[in-house]
TORDORO-96214 format. One record per residue: residue in three letters; x, y, z of N, C-alpha, C, O in turn. Coordinates in steps of 0.1 Angstrom, whole numbers, plus 5000, padded with zeros to 4 digits. Layout:
<recs>
REC   aa   n_X   n_Y   n_Z  ca_X  ca_Y  ca_Z   c_X   c_Y   c_Z   o_X   o_Y   o_Z
REC  ALA     X     Y     Z     X     Y     Z     X     Y     Z     X     Y     Z
...
</recs>
This chain:
<recs>
REC   aa   n_X   n_Y   n_Z  ca_X  ca_Y  ca_Z   c_X   c_Y   c_Z   o_X   o_Y   o_Z
REC  MET  5462  6516  2966  5473  6516  2977  5468  6524  2989  5469  6536  2990
REC  ALA  5463  6516  2998  5458  6520  3010  5463  6512  3023  5456  6509  3032
REC  ASP  5475  6511  3023  5482  6501  3032  5483  6507  3046  5479  6501  3057
REC  GLN  5488  6520  3046  5490  6529  3058  5477  6537  3060  5473  6542  3049
REC  THR  5470  6540  3070  5458  6547  3073  5460  6558  3080  5451  6567  3079
REC  SER  5471  6559  3089  5474  6570  3097  5487  6575  3095  5496  6567  3092
REC  PHE  5489  6588  3096  5502  6594  3094  5503  6607  3105  5494  6612  3111
REC  ASP  5516  6610  3108  5521  6620  3115  5532  6627  3109  5539  6623  3100
REC  ALA  5533  6639  3115  5542  6648  3107  5551  6657  3117  5545  6662  3127
REC  ALA  5563  6660  3115  5571  6668  3122  5565  6683  3123  5561  6690  3114
REC  ALA  5566  6688  3136  5562  6701  3137  5570  6712  3142  5578  6709  3150
REC  PHE  5568  6724  3137  5579  6734  3139  5572  6747  3142  5560  6748  3139
REC  THR  5578  6755  3147  5572  6770  3152  5574  6779  3138  5579  6774  3128
REC  GLY  5570  6790  3139  5572  6799  3129  5585  6801  3124  5588  6803  3113
REC  LEU  5593  6802  3134  5607  6804  3135  5616  6792  3130  5628  6794  3128
REC  GLY  5611  6781  3130  5617  6769  3129  5621  6758  3141  5627  6748  3140
REC  THR  5617  6764  3151  5621  6755  3164  5613  6742  3163  5601  6742  3160
REC  ALA  5620  6730  3166  5612  6718  3164  5605  6717  3178  5609  6722  3189
REC  ARG  5592  6708  3176  5584  6707  3185  5578  6691  3184  5582  6683  3175
REC  GLU  5569  6688  3193  5563  6675  3191  5556  6671  3179  5549  6679  3173
REC  ARG  5558  6659  3175  5551  6655  3161  5537  6656  3164  5532  6653  3175
REC  VAL  5528  6660  3151  5514  6661  3150  5508  6650  3141  5512  6646  3130
REC  ALA  5496  6646  3147  5489  6637  3140  5482  6641  3128  5475  6651  3130
REC  LEU  5483  6637  3116  5475  6643  3103  5460  6639  3104  5458  6628  3109
REC  PRO  5450  6648  3099  5436  6644  3100  5433  6631  3092  5437  6629  3080
REC  ALA  5427  6622  3097  5424  6609  3087  5414  6612  3077  5412  6604  3068
REC  GLU  5407  6623  3079  5397  6625  3067  5404  6627  3053  5399  6623  3043
REC  THR  5415  6635  3054  5423  6638  3042  5434  6627  3040  5435  6621  3030
REC  PHE  5441  6625  3050  5454  6616  3049  5450  6600  3054  5454  6596  3065
REC  ASP  5443  6595  3045  5439  6580  3048  5446  6570  3041  5442  6558  3042
REC  GLY  5458  6573  3033  5466  6565  3026  5462  6563  3012  5469  6557  3005
REC  THR  5449  6569  3007  5446  6567  2994  5456  6574  2983  5459  6586  2984
REC  VAL  5461  6565  2973  5468  6571  2963  5465  6565  2950  5468  6554  2947
REC  ASN  5456  6574  2942  5452  6570  2929  5461  6577  2919  5462  6589  2917
REC  MET  5467  6566  2913  5479  6573  2903  5472  6577  2889  5475  6588  2884
REC  PRO  5461  6569  2883  5455  6577  2871  5447  6590  2873  5445  6599  2865
REC  ALA  5443  6589  2886  5434  6604  2888  5446  6614  2889  5443  6626  2885
REC  MET  5459  6611  2893  5468  6622  2896  5474  6626  2882  5479  6637  2880
REC  HIS  5474  6614  2873  5478  6616  2860  5469  6626  2852  5474  6634  2845
REC  LEU  5457  6625  2852  5448  6632  2845  5447  6645  2850  5444  6654  2842
REC  ALA  5448  6648  2864  5448  6661  2869  5459  6669  2864  5458  6679  2858
REC  VAL  5472  6663  2865  5485  6670  2862  5484  6673  2846  5485  6685  2842
REC  LYS  5481  6663  2838  5477  6667  2823  5469  6678  2820  5471  6687  2813
REC  ALA  5458  6676  2827  5447  6688  2826  5454  6702  2829  5454  6710  2821
REC  TYR  5460  6704  2840  5466  6715  2845  5475  6720  2835  5473  6732  2831
REC  LEU  5485  6711  2830  5496  6717  2822  5489  6720  2806  5494  6728  2798
REC  ALA  5479  6713  2803  5472  6717  2792  5464  6730  2794  5463  6738  2784
REC  ASN  5459  6733  2805  5450  6745  2805  5462  6758  2807  5458  6770  2804
REC  GLN  5474  6755  2810  5483  6767  2809  5487  6770  2794  5494  6780  2792
REC  ARG  5483  6762  2784  5489  6766  2768  5478  6778  2765  5467  6778  2770
REC  GLN  5484  6787  2757  5475  6798  2753  5467  6796  2740  5457  6801  2736
REC  GLY  5476  6786  2733  5471  6784  2717  5472  6794  2710  5463  6796  2702
REC  THR  5483  6805  2710  5484  6816  2702  5494  6813  2690  5499  6823  2684
REC  ALA  5497  6801  2686  5504  6796  2675  5497  6802  2661  5485  6801  2660
REC  TYR  5504  6808  2652  5497  6813  2639  5505  6812  2628  5517  6815  2628
REC  THR  5500  6806  2617  5508  6804  2604  5501  6813  2594  5489  6816  2597
REC  LYS  5507  6818  2583  5501  6826  2571  5499  6815  2560  5507  6807  2557
REC  THR  5486  6817  2555  5482  6810  2543  5489  6820  2530  5494  6831  2532
REC  ARG  5487  6815  2518  5492  6819  2507  5484  6835  2504  5490  6843  2497
REC  GLY  5474  6837  2509  5467  6850  2508  5473  6859  2518  5470  6871  2516
REC  LEU  5480  6856  2528  5486  6865  2538  5500  6866  2537  5506  6873  2545
REC  VAL  5506  6860  2528  5522  6862  2528  5524  6872  2517  5517  6872  2506
REC  ILE  5535  6881  2520  5537  6891  2510  5542  6887  2498  5551  6878  2498
REC  GLY  5538  6892  2486  5544  6891  2474  5536  6881  2466  5525  6877  2471
REC  GLY  5541  6877  2453  5535  6866  2445  5524  6871  2438  5517  6862  2434
REC  ASN  5521  6885  2435  5512  6888  2429  5514  6885  2413  5504  6882  2406
REC  ALA  5525  6887  2408  5526  6885  2393  5530  6869  2390  5534  6862  2399
REC  LYS  5527  6866  2378  5529  6852  2373  5544  6851  2372  5549  6860  2366
REC  PRO  5551  6841  2377  5566  6840  2376  5571  6841  2362  5580  6849  2358
REC  TRP  5564  6833  2353  5569  6833  2339  5556  6829  2330  5546  6823  2335
REC  LYS  5557  6832  2317  5546  6828  2309  5539  6814  2309  5545  6805  2315
REC  GLN  5528  6814  2304  5522  6799  2305  5529  6788  2297  5531  6777  2301
REC  LYS  5532  6791  2286  5535  6783  2276  5550  6789  2269  5554  6801  2268
REC  GLY  5556  6778  2265  5570  6782  2257  5583  6781  2266  5594  6782  2260
REC  THR  5583  6780  2279  5595  6780  2285  5600  6767  2288  5611  6765  2292
REC  GLY  5592  6756  2287  5596  6742  2291  5595  6740  2304  5597  6729  2308
REC  ARG  5592  6750  2313  5590  6746  2327  5575  6744  2331  5567  6748  2323
REC  ALA  5571  6738  2342  5559  6736  2347  5552  6750  2348  5559  6760  2351
REC  ARG  5540  6751  2345  5532  6763  2347  5530  6767  2360  5525  6759  2368
REC  GLN  5533  6777  2364  5531  6783  2379  5523  6797  2379  5526  6806  2372
REC  GLY  5513  6800  2387  5507  6811  2388  5510  6820  2398  5505  6831  2398
REC  SER  5520  6816  2409  5524  6826  2420  5537  6820  2427  5538  6807  2426
REC  THR  5547  6827  2433  5558  6823  2438  5554  6820  2454  5562  6815  2462
REC  ARG  5540  6824  2457  5537  6822  2474  5528  6809  2473  5521  6808  2483
REC  ALA  5527  6801  2463  5521  6789  2466  5527  6780  2476  5539  6780  2479
REC  PRO  5519  6771  2482  5525  6762  2493  5537  6754  2490  5546  6751  2499
REC  HIS  5538  6751  2478  5551  6743  2474  5563  6751  2470  5574  6746  2466
REC  TRP  5561  6763  2471  5572  6772  2468  5579  6778  2482  5573  6779  2493
REC  PRO  5592  6779  2481  5599  6783  2493  5597  6798  2496  5601  6806  2488
REC  GLY  5591  6800  2508  5586  6813  2512  5570  6815  2508  5564  6825  2509
REC  GLY  5564  6803  2505  5551  6803  2502  5542  6802  2515  5547  6803  2526
REC  GLY  5528  6801  2513  5519  6800  2525  5522  6785  2530  5529  6777  2525
REC  THR  5514  6784  2541  5513  6773  2550  5499  6767  2548  5490  6774  2549
REC  VAL  5498  6754  2545  5484  6749  2543  5482  6741  2557  5490  6733  2562
REC  PHE  5470  6744  2561  5465  6736  2572  5472  6738  2586  5472  6730  2596
REC  GLY  5478  6751  2586  5485  6755  2599  5476  6762  2608  5464  6765  2604
REC  PRO  5481  6763  2620  5475  6769  2632  5470  6782  2629  5477  6788  2621
REC  HIS  5461  6788  2632  5455  6803  2631  5451  6807  2644  5441  6814  2644
REC  GLY  5459  6804  2656  5456  6810  2669  5443  6808  2675  5440  6814  2685
REC  ASP  5434  6799  2669  5421  6798  2677  5420  6784  2683  5408  6780  2685
REC  ARG  5430  6778  2685  5430  6763  2690  5427  6765  2704  5432  6776  2708
REC  ASN  5420  6758  2712  5416  6757  2726  5421  6743  2732  5417  6733  2727
REC  TYR  5429  6744  2741  5436  6734  2749  5431  6730  2760  5437  6721  2766
REC  HIS  5419  6735  2765  5413  6734  2778  5409  6720  2780  5402  6714  2772
REC  GLU  5412  6714  2792  5406  6701  2796  5399  6702  2809  5405  6709  2818
REC  SER  5388  6698  2811  5380  6697  2823  5379  6684  2830  5377  6673  2824
REC  LEU  5379  6685  2841  5379  6670  2848  5364  6673  2859  5360  6684  2862
REC  PRO  5360  6661  2862  5349  6662  2871  5353  6664  2886  5362  6657  2891
REC  LYS  5346  6672  2894  5349  6675  2905  5355  6665  2914  5364  6668  2922
REC  LYS  5349  6654  2914  5351  6643  2923  5367  6636  2920  5374  6631  2928
REC  VAL  5369  6638  2907  5383  6632  2902  5393  6643  2906  5405  6640  2908
REC  LYS  5388  6655  2906  5400  6666  2911  5402  6664  2927  5413  6664  2932
REC  GLN  5390  6662  2933  5394  6659  2946  5401  6645  2950  5408  6644  2961
REC  LEU  5398  6636  2943  5406  6625  2945  5421  6626  2942  5429  6621  2950
REC  ALA  5424  6632  2931  5436  6634  2929  5445  6643  2939  5456  6640  2942
REC  ARG  5439  6654  2943  5444  6663  2953  5448  6654  2966  5460  6653  2970
REC  LYS  5438  6647  2970  5439  6638  2982  5451  6626  2979  5460  6623  2987
REC  SER  5450  6622  2967  5463  6612  2964  5476  6617  2964  5486  6611  2966
REC  ALA  5476  6631  2962  5489  6638  2960  5494  6641  2975  5506  6639  2978
REC  LEU  5485  6645  2985  5488  6647  2998  5492  6635  3005  5501  6635  3012
REC  ASN  5486  6625  3002  5489  6611  3008  5502  6605  3004  5509  6598  3011
REC  ALA  5505  6609  2990  5516  6603  2986  5529  6610  2992  5539  6603  2994
REC  ARG  5529  6625  2996  5538  6631  3001  5539  6626  3017  5549  6627  3023
REC  ALA  5527  6622  3022  5528  6617  3036  5534  6605  3037  5541  6602  3046
REC  ARG  5532  6596  3026  5540  6584  3028  5553  6584  3027  5560  6575  3031
REC  GLU  5560  6596  3020  5574  6597  3019  5580  6607  3030  5591  6611  3030
REC  ALA  5571  6609  3040  5575  6617  3052  5579  6631  3048  5589  6636  3053
REC  ALA  5572  6637  3038  5577  6649  3032  5567  6660  3036  5567  6670  3029
REC  ILE  5560  6660  3046  5550  6668  3050  5553  6673  3064  5554  6665  3073
REC  ALA  5554  6687  3066  5557  6691  3080  5546  6702  3084  5540  6708  3076
REC  VAL  5546  6703  3097  5534  6712  3101  5540  6726  3107  5549  6724  3116
REC  ILE  5537  6737  3104  5542  6750  3113  5530  6753  3119  5519  6754  3113
REC  ASP  5533  6756  3131  5520  6761  3141  5514  6773  3138  5503  6774  3142
REC  ALA  5519  6784  3132  5514  6795  3129  5525  6806  3123  5536  6808  3128
REC  PHE  5519  6812  3111  5528  6823  3104  5523  6836  3111  5511  6839  3111
REC  ASN  5534  6843  3118  5527  6855  3124  5538  6866  3119  5544  6873  3127
REC  ASP  5539  6869  3105  5548  6878  3101  5541  6892  3101  5530  6894  3096
REC  SER  5547  6901  3108  5541  6914  3108  5543  6923  3096  5537  6933  3093
REC  ALA  5555  6917  3090  5560  6925  3076  5567  6914  3068  5573  6905  3074
REC  PRO  5565  6916  3055  5571  6907  3046  5587  6909  3046  5593  6920  3046
REC  ARG  5594  6898  3048  5610  6898  3049  5613  6885  3043  5609  6875  3048
REC  THR  5622  6884  3033  5626  6872  3026  5635  6865  3036  5633  6853  3037
REC  LYS  5643  6871  3043  5653  6864  3053  5648  6855  3063  5653  6844  3066
REC  THR  5635  6860  3068  5626  6854  3077  5624  6839  3071  5628  6829  3078
REC  MET  5618  6838  3060  5614  6828  3052  5627  6819  3049  5627  6807  3050
REC  GLN  5637  6824  3045  5650  6817  3042  5656  6810  3055  5662  6800  3055
REC  SER  5655  6817  3067  5660  6813  3078  5651  6800  3084  5656  6790  3090
REC  LEU  5637  6801  3081  5628  6790  3083  5630  6780  3075  5629  6769  3082
REC  ILE  5634  6779  3063  5637  6768  3055  5649  6761  3058  5650  6749  3057
REC  GLU  5659  6768  3063  5673  6764  3067  5672  6756  3079  5677  6745  3079
REC  ARG  5665  6762  3089  5663  6756  3102  5657  6742  3102  5661  6733  3109
REC  VAL  5647  6741  3093  5638  6730  3091  5646  6720  3083  5642  6709  3081
REC  GLY  5658  6725  3079  5666  6714  3071  5661  6712  3057  5662  6701  3053
REC  LEU  5655  6720  3049  5650  6721  3036  5657  6728  3026  5652  6732  3016
REC  SER  5671  6730  3028  5676  6739  3020  5681  6733  3006  5687  6722  3006
REC  GLY  5679  6737  2995  5682  6732  2983  5670  6725  2978  5670  6721  2966
REC  GLN  5659  6722  2985  5647  6715  2981  5636  6725  2975  5636  6737  2977
REC  LYS  5627  6719  2968  5616  6726  2963  5605  6725  2976  5602  6715  2982
REC  VAL  5600  6736  2980  5593  6737  2993  5578  6742  2987  5578  6751  2979
REC  LEU  5569  6737  2991  5555  6742  2990  5550  6746  3004  5549  6738  3013
REC  VAL  5547  6759  3006  5542  6765  3018  5527  6767  3016  5523  6773  3007
REC  LEU  5519  6761  3026  5506  6760  3025  5501  6769  3036  5503  6764  3048
REC  THR  5495  6781  3035  5490  6788  3046  5475  6786  3050  5468  6781  3041
REC  ASP  5471  6790  3061  5456  6791  3066  5448  6802  3060  5444  6811  3068
REC  GLY  5445  6802  3046  5438  6814  3044  5450  6822  3035  5461  6817  3033
REC  ASN  5445  6835  3031  5454  6844  3023  5463  6852  3033  5458  6859  3041
REC  LYS  5476  6851  3031  5485  6858  3041  5496  6866  3031  5507  6862  3027
REC  PRO  5492  6877  3029  5502  6885  3019  5516  6886  3025  5526  6885  3018
REC  ASN  5517  6888  3037  5531  6889  3042  5539  6876  3040  5551  6877  3034
REC  VAL  5533  6864  3043  5541  6853  3039  5544  6850  3026  5554  6845  3022
REC  HIS  5533  6854  3017  5534  6852  3003  5546  6861  2997  5554  6858  2989
REC  LEU  5546  6872  3003  5557  6882  2997  5571  6878  3002  5581  6879  2995
REC  SER  5573  6874  3016  5585  6868  3019  5590  6856  3012  5602  6854  3012
REC  GLY  5582  6848  3006  5586  6837  2998  5585  6838  2983  5588  6829  2976
REC  ARG  5582  6852  2979  5581  6851  2964  5594  6854  2957  5595  6852  2945
REC  ASN  5603  6859  2964  5618  6860  2959  5626  6848  2960  5638  6849  2955
REC  LEU  5622  6837  2965  5630  6826  2967  5625  6815  2953  5614  6812  2951
REC  PRO  5636  6812  2946  5631  6804  2935  5625  6789  2938  5617  6784  2929
REC  ARG  5629  6784  2949  5624  6770  2950  5614  6769  2961  5612  6759  2967
REC  VAL  5607  6781  2964  5598  6783  2975  5585  6788  2969  5585  6798  2962
REC  LEU  5573  6781  2971  5560  6785  2965  5550  6785  2976  5547  6775  2982
REC  VAL  5545  6799  2979  5536  6801  2990  5521  6802  2985  5519  6809  2975
REC  MET  5511  6797  2990  5498  6798  2985  5487  6792  2996  5492  6783  3003
REC  PRO  5476  6796  2997  5465  6791  3006  5464  6775  3004  5465  6769  2993
REC  PHE  5459  6770  3016  5458  6754  3013  5447  6750  3005  5447  6740  2999
REC  LYS  5437  6758  3005  5426  6754  2997  5428  6756  2982  5420  6751  2974
REC  ASP  5438  6765  2977  5442  6765  2963  5453  6758  2958  5458  6760  2947
REC  ALA  5458  6749  2967  5469  6740  2961  5464  6729  2953  5456  6722  2958
REC  SER  5468  6728  2941  5463  6718  2931  5471  6706  2931  5481  6708  2938
REC  THR  5470  6695  2927  5477  6683  2924  5490  6685  2920  5500  6680  2926
REC  TYR  5492  6692  2907  5502  6696  2902  5514  6704  2912  5525  6700  2912
REC  HIS  5508  6714  2918  5518  6721  2929  5521  6711  2940  5533  6711  2944
REC  ILE  5514  6702  2944  5517  6693  2955  5528  6684  2949  5539  6683  2955
REC  LEU  5526  6677  2937  5537  6669  2932  5549  6675  2928  5560  6670  2928
REC  TRP  5547  6688  2925  5561  6696  2920  5570  6698  2931  5582  6698  2928
REC  SER  5566  6700  2944  5575  6702  2955  5579  6688  2961  5574  6677  2959
REC  ASP  5591  6692  2968  5598  6679  2975  5592  6677  2988  5590  6666  2992
REC  THR  5588  6689  2996  5584  6689  3009  5571  6699  3009  5570  6710  3002
REC  VAL  5563  6696  3018  5550  6706  3020  5550  6709  3033  5551  6701  3042
REC  LEU  5550  6722  3035  5549  6728  3048  5534  6733  3050  5529  6741  3042
REC  ILE  5528  6728  3059  5514  6731  3059  5511  6738  3075  5514  6732  3085
REC  GLU  5506  6751  3074  5501  6756  3086  5490  6750  3093  5479  6746  3088
REC  ALA  5493  6748  3107  5484  6740  3116  5469  6742  3114  5462  6732  3112
REC  PRO  5465  6755  3116  5450  6757  3115  5443  6755  3100  5431  6755  3099
REC  ALA  5453  6752  3091  5446  6749  3077  5442  6735  3078  5432  6732  3072
REC  ILE  5448  6726  3085  5443  6711  3085  5436  6710  3100  5435  6698  3104
REC  GLY  5431  6720  3108  5422  6717  3120  5429  6716  3132  5423  6712  3142
REC  HIS  5442  6718  3133  5450  6719  3145  5451  6733  3150  5452  6743  3142
REC  THR  5451  6734  3164  5455  6745  3170  5466  6742  3181  5464  6737  3192
REC  LEU  5478  6747  3177  5489  6744  3186  5493  6753  3195  5494  6765  3191
REC  ALA  5496  6751  3208  5498  6762  3218  5512  6766  3214  5520  6758  3210
REC  PRO  5516  6780  3215  5529  6784  3212  5538  6780  3224  5534  6779  3236
REC  ILE  5550  6778  3218  5562  6775  3228  5573  6785  3227  5574  6794  3218
REC  ALA  5582  6783  3237  5595  6792  3236  5603  6790  3224  5608  6779  3221
REC  GLU  5606  6802  3218  5617  6800  3205  5629  6798  3210  5634  6805  3219
REC  LYS  5636  6788  3202  5650  6788  3204  5658  6797  3195  5655  6797  3183
REC  ALA  5668  6804  3200  5676  6813  3191  5683  6804  3181  5688  6793  3184
REC  PRO  5684  6808  3168  5691  6801  3158  5706  6802  3161  5712  6811  3167
REC  ALA  5711  6792  3154  5727  6791  3157  5733  6804  3147  5728  6808  3137
REC  PRO  5742  6809  3153  5748  6819  3144  5757  6814  3132  5764  6804  3132
REC  VAL  5754  6821  3122  5761  6817  3109  5774  6822  3110  5777  6834  3110
REC  VAL  5783  6812  3109  5796  6817  3109  5802  6819  3093  5803  6809  3086
REC  LYS  5804  6831  3090  5809  6834  3077  5825  6831  3075  5833  6836  3083
REC  LYS  5829  6826  3066  5843  6825  3060  5849  6839  3058  5843  6848  3051
REC  ALA  5861  6842  3065  5868  6853  3064  5874  6854  3048  5880  6845  3043
REC  ARG  5871  6864  3043  5877  6866  3030  5891  6871  3031  5895  6878  3040
REC  PRO  5899  6868  3021  5914  6872  3022  5914  6886  3018  5907  6891  3008
REC  ALA  5921  6893  3026  5922  6906  3025  5928  6910  3010  5938  6904  3005
REC  LYS  5922  6921  3004  5926  6925  2992  5938  6932  2991  5939  6941  3000
REC  ALA  5948  6930  2982  5962  6938  2982  5959  6954  2978  5951  6957  2969
REC  GLU  5966  6961  2986  5963  6975  2985  5969  6979  2970  5980  6974  2966
REC  LYS  5963  6989  2963  5966  6993  2950  5979  7003  2952  5980  7011  2961
REC  PRO  5987  7002  2943  6001  7010  2945  5995  7023  2942  5985  7026  2934
REC  THR  6003  7033  2948  6001  7049  2946  6007  7051  2934  6013  7042  2928
REC  LYS  6006  7065  2929  6012  7069  2918  6025  7071  2919  6033  7070  2909
REC  ALA  6030  7075  2932  6046  7076  2934  6052  7064  2935  6064  7063  2931
REC  ALA  6046  7053  2939  6051  7041  2938  6053  7036  2925  6063  7030  2921
REC  LYS  6042  7039  2916  6044  7035  2903  6054  7040  2895  6058  7035  2885
REC  ALA  6057  7053  2899  6066  7061  2892  6080  7056  2896  6088  7054  2887
REC  ALA  6082  7053  2909  6093  7047  2914  6099  7034  2906  6110  7033  2901
REC  SER  6087  7025  2905  6090  7015  2898  6092  7015  2885  6101  7007  2881
REC  LYS  6086  7023  2877  6090  7026  2865  6105  7031  2862  6112  7025  2854
REC  ALA  6109  7041  2870  6122  7045  2870  6130  7036  2872  6139  7034  2864
REC  ALA  6129  7026  2884  6139  7016  2887  6140  7005  2874  6151  7000  2871
REC  THR  6129  7002  2868  6130  6994  2856  6137  7001  2846  6146  6994  2840
REC  LYS  6136  7013  2843  6144  7019  2833  6159  7018  2837  6168  7015  2828
REC  GLU  6161  7021  2848  6177  7020  2852  6182  7006  2849  6192  7004  2842
REC  ALA  6175  6998  2854  6177  6983  2852  6181  6980  2838  6192  6974  2835
REC  THR  6173  6984  2829  6174  6981  2815  6187  6989  2809  6194  6985  2799
REC  LYS  6188  7000  2815  6200  7007  2809  6212  7001  2812  6220  6998  2803
REC  ALA  6214  6997  2825  6225  6989  2832  6227  6977  2823  6238  6973  2820
REC  ALA  6216  6971  2819  6218  6958  2811  6223  6959  2798  6231  6951  2793
REC  THR  6219  6971  2791  6222  6973  2778  6237  6978  2779  6244  6975  2770
REC  LYS  6243  6984  2789  6257  6989  2791  6266  6977  2792  6277  6977  2787
REC  ALA  6261  6966  2800  6269  6955  2802  6270  6948  2790  6281  6944  2786
REC  ARG  6259  6946  2782  6260  6938  2769  6269  6946  2759  6275  6939  2751
REC  THR  6269  6959  2758  6279  6966  2749  6292  6964  2754  6300  6962  2746
REC  ALA  6295  6964  2767  6310  6963  2773  6314  6948  2770  6326  6946  2766
REC  THR  6305  6937  2770  6311  6925  2767  6313  6923  2754  6323  6915  2751
REC  LYS  6306  6929  2744  6307  6929  2731  6322  6934  2727  6331  6928  2721
REC  THR  6323  6947  2732  6336  6953  2729  6349  6946  2734  6359  6945  2728
REC  ALA  6346  6942  2746  6358  6933  2753  6361  6920  2743  6372  6917  2741
REC  ALA  6350  6915  2739  6352  6903  2729  6358  6908  2716  6366  6901  2711
REC  ALA  6354  6919  2711  6360  6925  2698  6373  6928  2699  6378  6927  2688
REC  LYS  6380  6932  2708  6394  6938  2710  6404  6924  2706  6413  6926  2698
REC  PRO  6403  6913  2712  6412  6903  2709  6412  6898  2694  6421  6893  2688
REC  ALA  6401  6899  2690  6398  6893  2676  6406  6905  2668  6413  6902  2658
REC  ALA  6405  6916  2672  6412  6928  2662  6426  6924  2663  6433  6923  2653
REC  LYS  6433  6922  2675  6447  6921  2677  6453  6909  2668  6464  6909  2663
REC  LYS  6442  6898  2669  6448  6887  2661  6448  6890  2645  6457  6886  2637
REC  VAL  6438  6896  2642  6438  6900  2627  6450  6908  2623  6456  6906  2612
REC  ALA  6455  6918  2634  6466  6927  2631  6478  6918  2631  6487  6921  2623
REC  ALA  6479  6908  2639  6493  6901  2641  6493  6892  2629  6504  6890  2625
REC  LYS  6483  6887  2622  6483  6880  2610  6489  6889  2598  6497  6885  2590
REC  ALA  6483  6900  2598  6486  6909  2586  6499  6915  2586  6504  6920  2575
REC  ALA  6508  6915  2598  6519  6921  2599  6532  6913  2592  6540  6920  2586
REC  PRO  6533  6899  2593  6540  6892  2586  6541  6893  2571  6551  6894  2564
REC  LYS  6529  6894  2567  6527  6897  2551  6535  6909  2546  6541  6909  2535
REC  ALA  6533  6920  2555  6539  6931  2550  6553  6931  2551  6559  6937  2543
REC  THR  6560  6924  2560  6574  6923  2561  6579  6915  2550  6590  6918  2545
REC  GLU  6572  6903  2545  6576  6895  2535  6577  6904  2521  6587  6902  2513
REC  LYS  6568  6913  2519  6568  6920  2506  6579  6929  2506  6584  6929  2495
REC  LYS  6584  6937  2515  6595  6946  2515  6607  6941  2508  6611  6949  2500
REC  PRO  6614  6930  2511  6626  6926  2505  6624  6925  2488  6632  6928  2480
REC  ALA  6612  6921  2486  6610  6919  2472  6610  6933  2465  6614  6934  2454
REC  ALA  6605  6943  2471  6607  6958  2465  6619  6963  2463  6622  6971  2454
REC  LYS  6629  6958  2475  6644  6964  2476  6651  6957  2461  6658  6963  2454
REC  LYS  6648  6943  2460  6653  6935  2447  6650  6941  2435  6659  6940  2427
REC  SER  6638  6947  2431  6633  6953  2422  6639  6967  2419  6640  6971  2407
REC  ALA  6644  6973  2430  6650  6986  2428  6666  6984  2424  6671  6991  2416
REC  LYS  6671  6973  2429  6685  6970  2427  6687  6967  2411  6696  6972  2404
REC  LYS  6677  6960  2407  6678  6956  2392  6678  6967  2383  6684  6966  2372
REC  LYS  6669  6979  2386  6667  6990  2378  6681  6998  2378  6687  7002  2368
REC  GLY  6686  6998  2390  6701  7006  2392  6711  6999  2383  6720  7006  2380
REC  ASP  6710  6988  2380  6721  6979  2375  6717  6984  2358  6723  6979  2348
</recs>
């Protein structure tokens, strides 16, 4: 894969002001992309990150199992000598890891160089390389790195920042950003380059010396106005609301009792009216019985 042999990249200042595009050096960026070499390099890098500390216990290391579970003969069951044998639940492990495995993989020096060169060319083909003229941070500040990422237009992407040599202030500025990784250009591996979505390279690291230009002030960030929080009611207001609710409940109960009594009075009158004729009918019968006794 060596169709395109020359590449250029967008260039920015240390604060994110755009400038003229820069040609990438042909020694490194010649269009070579060797997939098998990159695969071997990434596989070796990931294997070398493994510690190999997995450990299992054999039957001699598991606690318990000193006594024979039952006698040798007469039980009808198979003979057993220990409850910590490998075929018992809770027993030892056979042929398990013992923390002494080494996952280290080594590659020839030329294969490593070819893989790293292929990774850089792969990012150049995707136009995912940008050049920063210089990092002149006098003190570490995360806000400076964050504003640079935003002005370059890489928000939300995984960004690999490669500096010209070791620059602690730049490293500390990007250390607290989860999607930003800062390291010297010479220390970047194939895995780190392929991990990133975009690579920011300091110009002196690839042999360029860019003259400084006037910085443009970044556009002010307009923050959305938060809705005003409702004020908490005071103790007096709370007491007044409680009193008002109590009075309202008392008035409601009084109204209910009044309606009940008003409804009960007509019913009582009807019952009394029904009972009055019955009483008048019984009185003449009583008089007749009295006359009969007199006769």
